[in-house]
C-alpha atoms as one frame of an Amber mdcrd trajectory, in Angstrom:
protein
 -14.499  19.164 -31.129 -17.471  16.953 -31.882 -19.009  15.587 -29.331 -19.184
  11.719 -29.390 -21.937   9.325 -27.730 -21.013   6.280 -25.246 -21.200   3.808
 -28.186 -18.375   5.721 -30.345 -15.858   6.543 -27.149 -13.579   3.571 -26.800
 -10.759   3.730 -23.762  -7.816   1.753 -24.191  -4.425   1.037 -22.022  -1.383
   1.088 -23.461   0.783  -1.944 -21.416   3.648  -3.326 -21.619   7.686  -3.998
 -19.968  10.100  -0.974 -20.674  11.244  -0.506 -24.262   8.226  -2.177 -25.859
   6.846   0.576 -27.485   3.928   1.902 -25.690   5.017   5.718 -26.487   6.259
   5.527 -30.149   2.967   3.715 -30.297   0.910   6.352 -28.952   2.769   8.657
 -31.118   1.795   6.654 -34.373  -1.767   6.870 -33.431  -1.866  10.476 -33.164
  -0.246  10.567 -36.306  -2.425   8.126 -37.903  -5.672  10.101 -37.459  -4.311
  13.720 -37.770  -3.868  14.854 -34.446  -0.177  15.452 -34.793   1.261  16.032
 -38.140   4.920  15.220 -37.267   5.843  11.730 -35.544   8.257  12.849 -32.272
  10.814  10.130 -31.018  12.196   9.508 -27.577  15.168   9.839 -28.085  14.333
  13.494 -29.478  12.276  14.203 -26.501   9.450  15.695 -28.451   6.677  12.841
 -27.919   3.262  14.279 -26.967   3.413  11.278 -24.190   6.702  11.223 -21.778
   7.066  15.093 -21.865   8.290  15.357 -18.017  11.710  16.533 -17.679  12.507
  13.614 -15.420  11.118  11.161 -18.186  13.840  13.092 -21.092  16.327  12.145
 -18.507  15.272   8.852 -17.908  14.774   7.532 -21.750  11.016   5.998 -20.499
   7.841   6.702 -18.848   7.569   7.535 -15.380   3.906   8.965 -15.824   0.790
   7.808 -16.843   0.260   9.953 -20.070  -3.974  10.704 -21.191  -4.141  11.430
 -25.072  -6.836  10.716 -27.819  -7.163   9.888 -31.636 -10.453  10.546 -33.368
 -10.595   7.333 -36.010 -13.542   7.107 -38.507 -15.710   8.809 -36.312 -14.629
   6.849 -32.957 -13.215   8.786 -30.259  -9.961   6.697 -28.432  -8.602   7.031
 -25.570  -5.177   6.427 -24.979  -3.561   6.495 -21.616   0.373   4.985 -22.522
   1.560   3.894 -19.095   5.290   3.025 -17.497   6.954  -0.343 -17.784   8.268
  -0.382 -14.822   7.557  -2.108 -11.434   8.354   0.696  -9.324   5.266   3.328
 -10.992   2.888   0.329 -10.604   0.351   3.226  -8.948   0.207   5.138 -12.478
  -0.561   1.733 -14.418  -3.474   0.346 -11.840  -5.394   3.980 -11.840  -5.061
   3.673 -16.151  -5.840  -0.049 -16.023  -8.917   0.910 -13.628 -10.507   3.457
 -15.747  -9.909   1.584 -19.236 -11.993  -0.856 -21.327  -9.657  -2.421 -23.340
  -5.882  -3.180 -22.589  -3.762  -2.990 -25.223  -0.602  -5.097 -24.022   2.437
  -4.279 -26.017   5.634  -7.382 -26.661   8.673  -6.888 -28.116   9.222  -9.632
 -30.603  12.633  -9.690 -30.512  12.500 -10.853 -26.287   8.519 -11.919 -25.996
   7.320 -11.977 -22.702   9.778  -9.604 -20.447  10.676  -8.451 -16.692   7.421
  -6.839 -15.265   4.940  -7.996 -18.139   3.721 -11.004 -15.821   3.338  -8.200
 -13.183   1.362  -5.958 -15.353  -0.413  -9.319 -16.409  -1.720  -9.570 -13.095
  -3.514  -6.123 -12.897  -5.377  -6.763 -15.895  -6.386  -9.816 -14.843  -7.905
  -8.656 -11.755  -9.999  -6.114 -13.202 -10.959  -8.536 -15.819 -10.235  -6.565
 -18.360 -10.798  -7.097 -22.506  -7.202  -7.515 -23.763  -5.514  -7.510 -27.391
  -1.796  -8.326 -27.516   0.430  -6.580 -29.876   3.352  -8.228 -31.279   5.534
  -4.635 -32.074   9.178  -4.679 -33.064   8.855  -7.183 -36.338  11.436  -5.385
 -38.333  14.203  -6.098 -35.775  16.751  -8.573 -36.721  15.814 -10.576 -34.227
  12.366 -10.796 -34.243  10.497 -14.258 -33.582   6.913 -14.209 -33.887   6.438
 -17.550 -33.211   8.484 -17.852 -29.714   6.969 -14.779 -28.307   2.957 -15.743
 -28.841   4.361 -19.306 -27.361   5.532 -17.395 -24.214   2.240 -15.131 -24.202
   0.229 -18.755 -24.630   2.296 -19.879 -21.312   1.113 -17.432 -19.085  -2.018
 -16.343 -20.300  -3.419 -19.490 -21.817  -5.007 -20.782 -24.692  -7.221 -17.339
 -24.928  -4.135 -16.372 -26.718  -5.751 -16.310 -30.327  -3.526 -15.223 -33.409
  -5.425 -12.720 -35.659  -2.569 -11.503 -37.735   0.973 -12.913 -38.607   3.680
 -11.548 -40.218   4.880 -12.838 -43.758   8.930 -11.421 -43.928   9.852 -10.678
 -40.152  13.102  -9.220 -39.890  15.027  -6.423 -41.470  12.222  -6.648 -44.606
   9.202  -6.667 -42.740   6.579  -5.004 -44.457   3.321  -7.270 -44.634   0.768
  -9.267 -42.768  -1.956 -11.497 -42.717  -5.173 -10.761 -41.061  -7.106 -13.677
 -40.671 -10.370 -11.683 -39.876  -9.996 -10.217 -43.251  -8.490 -12.760 -45.168
  -6.722 -10.246 -46.806  -2.569  -9.302 -47.373  -1.622  -5.968 -46.167   1.940
  -4.823 -47.445   3.435  -1.700 -46.627   4.876   0.946 -48.286   8.823   1.502
 -47.756   7.442   4.420 -44.956   4.692   3.012 -43.736   1.251   4.169 -43.674
  -1.784   3.208 -45.149  -0.992  -0.641 -46.947  -1.898  -2.089 -49.999  -4.499
  -4.848 -49.814  -3.941  -8.160 -51.577  -4.829 -11.424 -51.816  -3.154 -14.254
 -49.509  -0.327 -15.691 -52.045  -0.707 -19.344 -52.116   2.719 -20.340 -50.085
   0.604 -18.810 -47.286  -2.999 -20.104 -48.119  -2.381 -23.520 -45.716  -1.167
 -21.393 -42.886  -3.861 -18.781 -43.275  -6.809 -21.482 -43.385  -5.990 -23.263
 -40.650  -5.112 -20.304 -38.255  -8.504 -18.663 -39.738 -10.415 -21.455 -38.829
  -9.214 -21.557 -35.600 -10.160 -18.006 -35.042 -13.673 -18.685 -36.042 -14.049
 -21.868 -33.051 -12.569 -19.440 -30.659 -15.250 -16.532 -31.718 -17.571 -19.723
 -32.234 -17.676 -20.925 -28.764 -18.337 -17.979 -26.694 -21.995 -17.490 -27.912
 -24.269 -19.907 -28.457 -26.261 -19.146 -31.336 -22.805 -18.493 -32.826 -22.113
 -22.345 -31.805 -25.056 -23.035 -33.917 -24.415 -20.578 -36.751 -21.061 -22.384
 -37.323 -22.212 -25.487 -37.112 -24.828 -24.780 -39.214 -22.814 -23.115 -41.917
 -19.378 -24.295 -41.059 -17.939 -21.137 -41.043 -18.688 -17.285 -39.501 -19.053
 -14.335 -41.892 -16.476 -11.381 -40.935 -19.490  -9.688 -38.820 -20.420 -12.725
 -36.865 -16.529 -13.218 -36.215 -16.538  -9.728 -35.165 -19.395 -10.086 -32.865
 -17.831 -13.187 -31.535 -14.488 -11.640 -31.217 -16.040  -9.326 -28.686 -18.332
 -11.664 -26.366 -15.149 -13.820 -26.147 -12.963 -10.426 -25.378 -15.776  -9.321
 -22.368 -15.597 -12.552 -21.215 -11.604 -12.318 -20.828 -11.612 -15.975 -22.829
 -10.202 -14.502 -26.242  -7.413 -12.592 -26.292  -6.368 -11.129 -30.433  -3.130
 -10.917 -31.453  -2.014  -7.965 -34.074   1.575  -7.476 -35.517   3.196  -3.799
 -35.063   6.101  -1.872 -36.396   4.889   0.878 -34.334   8.618   3.450 -35.215
   7.405   2.247 -39.301   3.749   2.930 -38.899   2.988  -0.507 -39.926   0.260
  -2.035 -38.741  -1.279   0.738 -36.557  -4.014   1.825 -38.497  -5.544  -1.570
 -38.635  -5.064  -1.944 -34.864  -7.414   1.509 -34.465  -9.828  -0.140 -37.116
 -10.103  -3.071 -34.431 -10.433  -1.308 -31.506 -13.269   0.439 -33.018 -15.273
  -1.809 -34.994 -14.753  -4.395 -32.034 -12.709  -3.415 -28.747 -15.888  -2.851
 -26.228 -16.858   0.729 -25.311 -17.893   1.785 -21.968 -21.752   1.340 -22.579
 -20.771  -2.519 -23.106 -18.264  -3.179 -19.932 -19.995  -3.857 -16.687 -21.331
  -1.807 -14.445 -19.418   0.361 -12.000 -19.735  -0.361  -8.524 -20.016   1.622
  -5.720 -18.987   1.132  -1.774 -21.759  -0.304  -1.241 -21.994  -2.547  -3.526
 -24.726  -0.931  -6.026 -24.323  -1.058  -9.630 -23.749   1.898 -11.876 -24.214
   1.552 -15.431 -22.582   3.943 -18.094 -25.870   5.885 -18.678 -25.910   9.320
 -20.693 -29.395   9.893 -19.091 -28.296   8.780 -15.960 -27.207  10.830 -12.566
 -23.918  13.104 -13.662 -21.183  11.902 -11.888 -17.271  11.182 -11.847 -14.781
   9.039 -10.934 -10.989  11.163  -9.925  -8.444   8.303 -11.107  -5.320  10.210
 -11.444  -4.193  13.861  -9.866  -0.783  15.681 -10.666   0.424  18.781 -10.198
   1.807  20.929 -13.218   4.255  23.998 -12.347   2.513  27.329 -13.322  -0.671
  25.702 -14.024  -1.838  24.253 -10.395  -3.349  20.736  -9.732  -5.197  18.948
 -12.362  -8.020  16.085 -12.251  -8.381  13.264 -14.533 -11.657  11.589 -14.311
 -13.622   9.428 -16.037 -17.647  10.073 -16.715 -19.452   7.069 -15.262 -23.167
   8.226 -16.032 -24.978  11.477 -17.166 -23.142  14.433 -18.620 -20.678  16.631
 -17.005 -20.301  19.956 -18.500 -18.563  23.364 -17.701 -20.357  25.587 -14.730
 -21.831  22.153 -12.826 -21.605  21.499  -9.179 -21.195  18.267  -8.004 -21.018
  16.720  -4.227 -18.113  15.225  -2.605 -19.201  13.050  -0.048 -15.628  12.289
   1.117 -14.393  15.644   1.103 -17.730  16.690   2.665 -17.829  19.685   0.139
 -19.370  20.884  -3.231 -16.934  21.490  -6.134 -17.600  23.222  -8.784 -16.412
  22.194 -12.641 -14.820  25.387 -13.879 -13.334  24.190 -16.937 -13.284  20.804
 -18.743 -10.681  19.682 -21.341  -9.339  16.710 -23.014  -5.667  16.285 -23.073
  -2.711  15.253 -25.302   0.068  14.941 -22.954   0.752  18.701 -21.697  -1.521
  20.077 -24.521  -4.766  20.828 -22.974  -8.221  21.719 -25.127 -11.363  22.941
 -23.904 -14.772  21.153 -24.268 -18.190  22.272 -23.445 -19.549  18.639 -21.903
 -18.195  15.173 -21.517 -20.869  12.212 -21.629 -20.491   8.591 -19.632 -18.193
   6.611 -20.631 -15.329   9.324 -21.478 -12.067  10.162 -19.398 -10.841  13.993
 -19.447  -9.571  16.518 -16.995 -10.235  19.543 -15.011  -8.207  22.388 -12.921
  -8.192  23.147  -9.530 -10.767  21.073  -7.610 -10.115  22.045  -3.992 -10.591
  18.806  -2.051 -11.180  16.109  -4.417  -8.182  13.823  -4.555  -7.688  10.318
  -6.189 -10.528   8.001  -5.989 -12.745  10.586  -5.315 -16.398  10.310  -6.372
 -18.478  13.646  -7.611 -21.791  13.337  -8.615 -25.382  14.753  -8.017 -27.491
  14.619  -5.181 -28.785  11.523  -3.931 -26.528   9.830  -6.218 -26.152   6.046
  -4.994 -22.573   6.567  -3.213 -18.993   6.819  -4.151 -17.176   4.372  -6.613
 -15.038   1.679  -5.322 -12.046   2.644  -4.958  -8.675   2.060  -7.051  -6.808
  -1.224  -4.734  -3.144   0.183  -4.991  -0.413  -1.544  -4.011   1.177  -1.644
  -0.404   4.766  -0.546  -0.616   7.967  -2.874  -0.499  10.964  -0.858   0.348
  11.262   2.100   2.821  13.533   5.344   3.791  14.037   8.537   6.551  14.032
  11.795   4.884  15.214  15.025   5.988  15.581  18.565   4.765  19.477  19.424
   4.689  18.339  22.957   5.660  16.153  22.753   8.952  14.324  25.940   7.631
  12.866  23.199   5.306  11.087  21.068   7.457   8.035  22.542   7.449   7.355
  22.747   3.671   9.127  19.553   3.133   5.735  18.239   5.260   3.695  20.040
   3.242   5.024  19.138  -0.105   5.523  15.464   1.116   1.750  16.040   1.249
   1.321  17.166  -2.178   3.580  14.575  -3.795   1.382  11.493  -2.088  -1.824
  13.024  -3.227  -0.032  12.526  -6.673   1.206   9.228  -5.620  -0.997   7.643
  -3.298   1.525   4.565  -3.744   4.583   6.784  -2.372   3.317   6.698   1.693
   4.510   9.648   4.289   5.221   8.123   7.919   5.681  11.238  10.972   7.055
   8.767  12.820   7.452   9.568  16.226   8.811   6.448  18.153  11.391   6.464
  15.762  11.726  10.731  14.924  11.764   9.981  11.580  10.221  11.331   8.475
   9.487   8.099   6.561   8.879   7.381   2.945   7.539   3.930   2.080   7.549
   3.270  -1.500   7.077   0.231  -4.694  11.393   0.670  -4.957  14.654   2.411
  -4.658  13.624   3.693  -8.330  10.563   4.932  -6.827  12.013   6.404  -4.021
  14.900   8.047  -6.010  12.603   9.763  -8.235  11.329  11.553  -5.233  14.272
  12.859  -4.295  14.926  13.846  -7.811  11.351  15.950  -7.495  12.007  17.491
  -4.709  15.545  18.875  -5.676  14.804  20.077  -9.317  10.783  20.639  -9.191
  10.400  21.881  -5.355  14.379  23.494  -4.862  14.785  21.861  -1.795  17.623
  19.612  -0.832  17.019  16.587   1.053  19.154  13.253   2.383  18.156  10.309
   2.522  18.770   7.932   5.399  18.382   4.278   6.769  15.267   3.774   8.029
  15.732   3.306  12.070  13.960  -0.230  13.197  10.861   0.179  15.479  12.158
  -2.657  17.868  10.713  -3.342  21.255  12.229  -4.526  24.535  10.732  -7.158
  27.563  12.581  -9.580  30.467  12.919 -13.301  30.517  12.901 -13.505  34.000
  11.573 -12.029  37.275  14.048  -9.455  39.439  13.440  -7.177  42.347  14.675
  -3.839  43.207  13.950  -0.830  44.946  15.070   2.837  45.027  14.751   5.978
  47.303  14.704   9.571  45.898  16.086  12.178  48.603  16.927  15.185  47.597
  17.012  18.110  49.915  17.639  21.732  49.146  16.506  24.537  51.901  13.247
  24.695  50.968  10.764  21.849  51.093  12.437  18.436  49.767  11.521  14.887
  47.810  11.550  11.595  49.651  10.055   8.399  47.818  11.188   4.935  48.284
   9.347   1.755  45.957  10.325  -1.574  46.200   9.093  -3.590  43.442   9.141
  -6.935  41.177   8.560  -7.458  37.710   8.303 -10.420  35.496   7.558 -11.267
  31.826   3.655 -10.801  31.156   2.120 -13.678  29.193  -1.665 -14.064  28.706
  -2.922 -16.766  30.862  -0.101 -16.259  33.546  -0.729 -17.001  37.050  -2.055
 -14.595  39.408   0.619 -12.880  41.972   0.543 -14.237  45.041   3.729 -13.778
  46.828   2.147 -10.377  48.220  -1.873  -9.535  49.017  -2.906  -7.996  46.077
  -5.168  -5.173  46.900  -6.017  -3.754  42.957  -4.421  -4.494  39.124  -4.157
  -2.303  36.736  -4.302  -3.931  32.911  -2.851  -1.271  30.273  -3.260  -2.044
  26.800  -0.254  -0.117  25.187  -0.011   1.784  21.921   2.873   0.279  20.442
   1.520  -3.372  21.427   1.619  -5.772  24.329   0.682  -5.495  28.018   1.428
  -3.917  31.115   0.475  -5.449  34.145   0.364  -2.911  37.447  -0.459  -4.412
  40.986  -0.786  -2.670  44.033   0.320  -5.116  46.879   0.856  -2.074  49.598
  -0.141  -2.920  53.181   0.168  -1.475  56.237   0.144   2.572  54.946   3.630
   2.008  53.484   2.927   4.128  50.595   0.023   5.793  50.338  -2.811   5.287
  47.896  -2.275   8.326  46.078   0.885   8.070  45.341  -0.181   4.503  43.318
  -0.610   6.480  39.946   2.427   8.483  40.461   4.771   5.426  40.686   2.389
   3.736  37.718   3.394   6.997  35.599   7.347   6.375  36.099   7.444   3.227
  35.248   5.347   4.059  32.249   7.854   6.813  30.287  10.601   4.416  31.559
   8.719   1.796  29.038   8.277   4.698  26.557  12.333   4.744  26.458  13.768
   1.197  27.194  17.018   0.829  29.347  18.519  -1.601  26.500  18.366   0.824
  23.196  15.433   3.829  23.864  13.153   1.133  22.576   9.545   0.864  23.401
   8.841  -1.758  26.598   6.135  -4.507  26.373   4.671  -7.289  27.693   5.515
  -6.872  31.657   4.039  -7.586  35.536   5.064  -4.913  38.100   4.104  -5.450
  41.384   4.678  -2.729  44.172   5.175  -4.084  47.319   6.637  -2.358  49.766
   8.397   1.804  50.101   8.383   4.713  52.299   7.431   7.660  52.809   8.169
  11.250  54.447   5.231  12.905  56.003   6.551  16.571  54.499   8.692  15.851
  51.857   6.936  12.527  49.881   4.968  14.151  46.713   4.333  12.851  43.728
   7.471  13.719  41.211   9.484  11.878  43.948   7.492   8.803  43.607   7.159
   8.928  39.650  11.214   9.032  40.137  11.515   5.937  42.604   9.138   4.193
  40.415  10.967   4.882  37.274  14.811   4.206  39.032  13.155   0.837  40.396
  11.686  -0.271  36.900  15.237   0.305  35.192  16.932  -1.541  37.956  15.458
  -4.112  38.280  14.681  -4.449  34.021  18.693  -4.503  33.776  18.577  -8.007
  36.529  15.607  -9.618  34.656  17.431 -10.866  31.560  16.574  -8.171  29.078
  15.965  -9.402  25.412  15.375  -7.380  22.415  12.148  -7.935  20.060  12.292
  -7.180  16.418   9.480  -7.031  13.661   9.266  -9.985  11.702   7.554  -9.913
   8.142   5.776 -12.938   6.366   7.491 -12.664   2.879   6.152 -14.896   0.082
   8.699 -14.869  -3.574   6.801 -16.200  -6.454   9.187 -16.816  -9.547  10.157
 -19.906 -12.031  11.292 -23.070 -11.145  14.821 -21.879 -12.147  15.688 -19.388
  -9.738  14.225 -21.115  -6.609  17.784 -21.688  -5.279  19.495 -17.697  -6.152
  16.290 -16.703  -3.883  16.837 -19.292  -0.597  20.645 -17.977  -0.911  19.169
 -14.696  -0.768  16.631 -15.395   2.197  19.042 -17.042   3.939  21.677 -14.795
   3.881  19.366 -12.206   5.795  18.571 -14.023   8.797  15.303 -15.363   6.838
  13.730 -18.745   8.196  11.679 -20.543   5.077   8.496 -21.784   6.568   6.883
 -23.200   3.394   6.948 -23.775  -0.466   4.282 -23.982  -2.777   3.260 -24.322
  -6.542   1.053 -21.391  -8.190  -0.071 -21.547 -12.115   3.011 -23.176 -12.658
   5.828 -20.939 -10.602   6.995 -21.851  -7.498   6.289 -20.317  -4.150   8.537
 -19.730  -1.169   6.787 -18.164   1.884   9.848 -17.147   4.954   9.541 -15.006
   8.068  12.101 -12.174   7.277  13.171  -9.696  10.225  12.330  -6.010   8.996
  16.071  -5.107   9.348  17.127  -7.211   6.629  13.385  -6.656   4.610  14.389
  -3.467   2.349  17.672  -4.682   1.406  16.462  -7.855   0.556  13.851  -6.648
  -1.656  16.652  -5.430  -4.121  18.472  -8.144  -3.815  15.258 -11.256  -4.735
  14.727  -8.456  -7.583  18.500  -8.069  -8.851  19.253 -12.063  -8.874  15.772
 -12.767 -10.509  16.204  -9.647 -12.892  12.648  -8.231 -11.817  10.596 -11.697
 -12.542   9.920 -12.543  -8.930   6.409 -11.294  -7.782   7.218 -10.051  -4.228
   4.800  -9.255  -1.157   4.981  -9.022   3.070   2.932  -8.472   6.064   3.769
  -8.277   9.431   3.417 -11.232  11.299   5.184 -11.215  14.968   7.878  -9.520
  17.288  10.735 -11.855  17.797  14.111 -12.264  19.918  16.636 -10.687  18.216
  20.054 -13.560  17.867  22.232 -11.955  20.872  25.054 -10.597  19.229  22.956
  -8.343  17.063  21.369  -7.468  20.848  24.924  -6.726  21.870  25.820  -4.231
  19.249  22.226  -2.532  19.644  22.735  -1.725  23.003  26.491  -0.687  22.788
  25.731   2.037  20.302  22.753   3.358  21.915  25.099   3.184  24.999  27.168
   5.159  22.870  24.835   7.936  21.591  23.786   8.683  25.035  27.410   9.596
  25.936  27.685  11.733  22.980  24.116  13.290  23.838  25.492  13.855  27.401
């Protein structure tokens, strides 16, 4: 394969809702360029993209897949992405390293579920964008409505570059407003015939062409002067203005396609070659220390890992973009985060599962390598004295969670290793080994995300696993003061055990008045690892308890606070004042006072109006106005408290406080009632009291578990 300079490498990402035709378009582009001799289909499971078994079973993309074409002296790197929000990590990583986003819209359905969410990521990274209206050969195709839907979301930057002459089942012709030519395709697609614009279409074509010229001119002062001077722009000037508008994120050209019938893909690739910006024309990359790194083949060698994939029988594949310089096989590069040096043993360009060896890759290109030991997604490999690590991809926080266990207990250690490996591949799947809840918890983007992970564990790693509801990290506290004492006495032949403790417990809060019922000799304030505080007052006078036993009493109290009396949850925000007790000159020891302190605290806790607290999250749901009623109903049915409403870019925003116990089910319910059109985000807010009936049930369940375990 020839080596392309940085100006002749174009990186595009195919985006769109499920079934919008991304994989079919990528197949057609590879066929048009001669990379493949026959186009595969999703139905026959033989496309270059979507080659994993889970994708064959589901009939849609789960992974982002890297491919390439060579078209008229340009190399186009293509990343085909999933359309479902559950696999957002794959989408975001691809957007991050590509230079142009190609957003597919299904002409039958317009802007579909998920398209708006994808657009948020494109807009965040300010990527130049091409809109392609696909499936214009479908019976229900409606080009004008699809353009209107897109303009409603993206604004007046949506600019028609092509429009269909005869959309629907007879579709075979488009009018191109840049070249002012009609393209008519043969029955089986492929290379079109170039014809003059018919008289019946001339008025509309001229009007849309003038709009395109104005859009191109308004992005550059020089072009605007030319436009005022000549009243128009020639084709080269139009290309220049369109590129400037795309780079400014102020012009999104609209193209027409039937990817399935190979109509329009060649013209799209020609536009990508001639107009879409290359990496060298894009803003420079930014390091974590905010230094700019231009795309310069003469600069120091640097690559950025954007995706890691574990392939059976092959090992770990690391996909990267060359940020600067030139990468060659055999190079040794430094990874500051991994604190190691990595040797680039082999370089590949990939087309799905097919890998082709290359000797070098220049700045702006995308490729992959094998078996990097300590280099993961978001890591930078570079030469010595490079300015620093490239700013990482910002992956979305998880939205749902589930507890996982291996059905075969001998697989516990293996499960931990496998989950760690899967997390390396998919940073949006987080693994938590929660000692408090005694569960391994998976945090994911949605139910489907978690189900696909389970499928992988069972079918690729051959491990039987089960999912359970993740427990809630409740907290316990008290609502009033209480006094209790406990005598621990044990005699069994030899040295005995004796310790007696009197103490008072109170709810603690910031700024509460000092304890005055007994003289306080000293106070220890403990900031608890699980949140809140324990304030421990030593009020012993007259030597009733020797000072050396006070730490043991505190230790006993702390142990009980790690397994609260109500539900076994952590206890927080309590002031304990030890004011009296008794010792034995022979039998008193540390263990005696530890047990006495623990049991006195336990007895006092039950008398102090114990209160169970639950984690509560701030939730934001953004959706169209017509869905507000359904969203409100779901929130209120799940113990949510509405805290406010707002508007944002034509959408309604509902803010609520929701208990974590309801959160996982609520996310799924809101997705269902809004057909996935709601944008949801949550953040921990506080611990708040649970309703009395919920506390009673949880406490009773805990007592039953204790009896059963005994």
